[in-house]
C-alpha positions, 0 to 999 in steps of 0.5 A: 782267391784263385783255384786249381783243378789240381796239384801238379802246377808248378808256380804261382798262378799269379806271377810264376814263381816258384817260392810257393808253400802248402798252407793247408789241407782239408778233406772235404769229403771221401773223394776230394782234398783241398789244399791252401797254397801261399806265395811268398813273391806276391803274397798270393793264396790260393786253392788247389782240388785233388781227388782223394787217394783212396788210402785208409788213413792210420789209426791213432793206435796204429801210429803210436804202437811202434814207439809205446810198446817198448815203455810197457812194464810187465 
């Protein structure tokens, strides 16, 4: 499996196809994110590595609050 150091690639490193899709992403640590990509043309899988953006991920409470506050009955 190939590894690319940034996500600014445009095509599959094996066949050059634009038909690539993100299969999985993983925060390896606080400073690195790895993405697993799949090429639909040649079935190649490859990983890109990028620096984490530093943005704090929202908590479950922050995500659900706008949706469920209107359902609370007092």
